[in-house]
N, C-alpha and C positions, 0 to 999 in steps of 0.2 A: 084318866090314866096319868096325866101329867102331874097330878097332885099327890100321887101315891108312890112311895119308894118300894120298888120290887127288888128284893135281894135274894139271891140263891142260898145265902147262908141260913135263911129262915125256912127254906124248903129244900131238903136234901135230895129229893127225887128218888129216895130209896124205899119209899113207903106208898101204900095205897090210901093212906089216911088223908083227910082234909078235903074241902070242897073243890070242885073244878071251877076255875075262873076263865071266862072267855076273853077278858081284856088283854092278858099277855099274848094270846094267840093272834088276836087282831093286830096288836102292836107289832109282833114279829113279822106278819105278812106285809104290813105297810112298809116297814123298814127294808125288808128284802126286795119288794117291788121297786122302791126308789133307787136301790143299788144296781138292779139288773136291767133297768129300762134302757140305758144307752145302747146296749147291743141289740135288743129286740126292736127298738125304734129304727136302728140301722137296717135290720133285716126287712121290716115291714115297709120302710120308706126307700128301699134300695133303688127302685126304678127312678124315683125323683132325685135322689142324692147322686146317683151315677150320671144322670143327665147334666147335673149342675157342676159336679167336680170332674166329670169325664174320666171314669175309670172302668175297667173291664170286670167280668165275673170273677176272674182269678184274684184280682185286687180286692174285690168285695170279700171273697173268702179269706184273703190275707188279713183284712181289717178285723173281721170277726175272730180270726185265729189269734191276733195280737191281744184282743180283749181277754180271751180265755187263757193265754199264756201267762199274762200278768196276774190273772185270777188264781192260777195254779200256784204261782210263787207266793202270792198273798195268803192263800189258804194254808199252804204248808208251814210257813213261818208263824202265822197266827195260831194254827192248831197246836204248835209246839210250845207256845207261851200262854195258851188259854187258861191254864191252871195256875199261872204265876201272877196274873194282872187282874185288876178290876175291869171286866169287860165293858162297863159303862163308858169308860174313856174311849175305848176302841169304837164302840157303836156310835157315840156322839161325833167322834172325829170323822168316821166314814160318812155320816149324814152330811156334814159340812162339805166334804169332798164331793159327794154325790151331787149336791146343789151346784158346786163349782163346775163339775164336768158337763152337766146337762146345759147349764147356761153358757159355758164357753163354746160348746159345739154349735149352739144356735147363733152365737155372736161372732166367734173367731174361726169356726171351721170352714175356712174359705178355700182350702186346698187339701189334697189327699194326705200329705205328710202331717199337717196339723191335725186333721181329723183323726188319723191313726194314733198320734201321740196322746190325744185326749181320750180315745178309747182305751189305750194302755193304762192310763191313770184310773179310768173307770173300772177296768178289770181288776186292778190291784185292790181297789176299794171293795168291790164285790167279794173277792176271795177272802180278804182279811175279816170281813164281817161275818161270814157264814159260821165258823166254829163257835163264835161267841153267842150267836143267836141259838144255835143248836144246844149249847151248854145251858143257856138261859132257860130254854123250854124244858130240858131234861130235869131241871131242878125246881121249877115253879109249877109244873103240871103233874098231877098224880099219875102214877104208872098206868092205872086202868084207863086213862084217857090220852096217853101220849101218842098212840097211833093216829087218832083224830088230829091232835095238835100238830104233829109233823106233816100229816097229809095237807092240812090247811096251810102250814108254813110253806111247804114246797109248791103249793098251788100258786105261790107268788109268780112263778115262771109263766104258766099259761095265762095268769091274770095280766102279767106284763105284756104278753103278746096280744091279749084281748084289747088292752088299751092302745097298743101300737097299731093294731089292725083298724081300730076306730079312727085313729089319727090320719089314716090315708084319705078316706073320703071327706072327713070333717075338717081337716086342717091342711094336709099336704097338697090336696088337689084344689084348694080354695085360696089360701093365703101363703102357702109355701111350707116346705118341710122343716125349715129352721124354727118356725113358730111351734112346731110339735115338741121339739126339745126344750124351747123356752117355756112352754106351758107346763111341762113336767118338772122343771127345775125346782119350783117351790116345795115339792114334796120333801126334799132333803131338809129344808129349814123346819118344816112342820114336825117331822119325826125327830129332829134334833131336840126340840123342846119336849116331845112326848116320850123320848127314850127313857128307860129305867135309870134311876139315880144311882143304883148300885147293883152290879152283877159280879159277885165275888166268888172265889173258889170255894169248893165244897169244904165242910168242916173236916179238920184233920189232914188236909192236903197242903201242909206247909213244909218249908225246907226241903230236904231230900226225899221226904215221904211221897211227894207227888210224882217222883220218878220211879218209885219201886213198883215192881210187878207189872210193868207195861206188857201188853199182849204181844205174842209172837208176830214178827213182821210178815211172815209168809202168807197167812190168810188175808191180812190187810192189803198186801201187794196184789193178791189175786182179786180181791174185791175192787181195788182201785182199777185194775185192768178191765174187769167186767163193766164197772160204771163208766170208765173212760170210753170203751167201745160203744156202749149203749148211748151215752150222752153225746158222743161224737156224731153218731148217726142222727140223733134227735135234733141236735143243734144245727147240723147241715140242713136238715129238713126245715127247721124254723127260719134259717137265714135265706133259703132259696125257694121256698114254696111260692111266694108271691111272684118272684121273677119267672119261675117255671110256669105258673098259671098264665101269666101274660104271654110268655113264649108259646104257650099252647093255644092262644087265641082269646083268652079272657081279657075283659076290660080291666084297667088298673083298679077302679073303684070296687068292682066285684071281687077282684083278687084280694083286696084288703078285707072285705067282709068275710071272705073264706077263712081268714085268720081269726076273725071275731067268732065265727061259728065253731071252728075247731078248738079254740082256746076255752070256750065255755065247756066243751066236752072234756078237755084236759083238766079243768078245775074240778068238775064232778068226779072224774076218775080218781084223782089223787085223794080227794076227801073221802070218796067211797072206799078206796083201798085202806085208808086209815081207820075208818069206822069198822071195817071188817077185821082188821088186825087186832083191834081192841077186844073183839069177841073170840079171837082164835089164839090158841096157845102155840106159839112157834110157827115154823114153816114160812116165815116172812121172806127170807131170801129165795125160797123155792117159788113162791107166788110171784116175786119180782122177776125171777128168771123166765118164768112162763110168759109174763106180760111183755117183756122186751122181745122175746122170740116172736110173739104174735105181731108186735110192732114191725118186725122184719117183713111180714107179709104185706103190710101197708106200703112200705118202701118199694117192694117188688111190684105192687099194683101201679105205682107211679111210672114204672118203666114201660107200660103199655102205650100204644099210640092213640088211645081213645081219650079225648079230653073229659068226657063225662065220668071217667073213672077217678078223676081228681077228688070228687066229693066223698065217695066211700073210703078212698085211700086216706083222705084227711081225717075222717072219723076214726079209723083204725090207728093212724099214726099218733094223733093227739090222745086218744083214749087208752091205747095199750103202749105205744112206743114212748109216750111221755108220762103215762099215768102211774109208773112204778117208782118214781124218784123219792117221794115222801115215804112210802113203805120201806124203801131201801135204807134211807137215813134212820128211820125208826128201828129197823132191824139191827143196824150198827149200834145204836144207843142201847137197845135191849140186850144185845150179846156182849157189849163192852161197857157195862154201866159205870164202872169206876174210872173209865178213861174216855168219856163221851167226846170231849173237845179234841183230844189227841187223835182218837180213831176217826172221827168224822172229818177232821182237818186233813189227815193223811189220805183217806179214801177220796175225798172231794178234790184234793189236788190232782189225783189221777184222773178224775172226771174232767177237770179243766184242761189237762193235757190232751185228753181225747177230743175235747171240744176245740182245741187248737188245730190238731191234725185233721179232724173231720171236715170242717168247712174249708180249710186250706186245700186239702186233697180234692174235695168235691168241686171247688171252683176250677182247679186246673184240669180235672177230668172232663168237666163240662166243655171247656174250651178245646180240649184235645180230642175227645171222643163223643161228646154229646151227653145230654141228660140221661138217656137210657142206661148207659154204662155206669154213670154215677149213682143212679138209684139201685142198680143191682149190687154194687159194692157196699152201699149203705145197708141193704138187706143182709148181706153176708156179715157185716160187722155186728149187726144185731144178734144174729145167731151165735157168733163167737162170744159175744157178751154174755148171753144166757148160759153158755157152757162154762165160762170162767166163774160166774157166780155160783153155779151148781158145784163146781170143784171146791171153791172156797167154803161153801156151806158144809160140805162133808169134812173138810179139814177142821173147821171150827168145832163141829159136834164131836169129832174124835179127840180133840185136844183140850176141850173145856167142858167138864161135866155139867156146869151150870148153864151152858149155852142152850138157846131155844131154837136156833136155826133160822 
């Protein structure tokens, strides 16, 4: 991978011609994992970090919220410039910053303000990276396999939680949580050298042409709202599931393995949704809406007082509540093929805003009213997310004859 120049100028992404190459997909998922690890390591290692830095559940939610707030800003800005710059520079810069953030948390994250400041930088890196990776895949992968490609790419999130969950018994409970961050830091350097040498704008998108014919803002805003509500609930789940399991009587090591188990299900769900999308014409947003609604059932199951319900609830939350993201991004690319970077950057900025408010609200609700109320509200957010996506889909189909929904 390191020796080959991958340029989106050579693959417009508008055709089904050409062979499918797995290397760009593997590269994309590795890059995405290295950028998102700081927040999911924080969630998985929350019990150990809180004991060391002495902060409350609401401050944990605030720390996660800061990551996604800066991710929203980074995604919005990066999406709007994605057709003007060579994305290779952005990707390589993000990988260097990813290395810096993970290493700095392990070495210098000695108090809560410093820890949060480093998470903020990590969030900006993660957000800035996403539109360029999405644009990269939309141009180098044939359309007939893009569902699979985006499913694998979005599987970076559950894979990151998988690795974070393994870090609990393997590193955090043996030599300390700081070493988990230090162990992950070299990924940034590795993918700096493996990053594509050129990720350029599509042919013909120079000068003012790249601004012409941008899609209506209304459906994108509604999609952003739906993705924001859905990912807000999902990221609250990811940030607090370990703490909730320990609160319910689970041992910390077993709680970490719960994330490992659930993350594996999330990976399979995202890839499976992508494979199914490649065989289906349209209805991508409809399937995504149904998936996030089913995930709401999982959040509701957490609100019961039976600790054994954590296992089936985790399966549903990871499989359905988190399994729709890759399909959703694929749906955006397929419905807005000429503006993939702009559309995904705009919608994902909404997702990050939801991920700010979700964990933040979840943490404060836990302190004020307990976990039961927090899970009920997460379930409600998932249902509202499904409704918003359904409304956006109808609007897109009505306004764009070429849309596939």
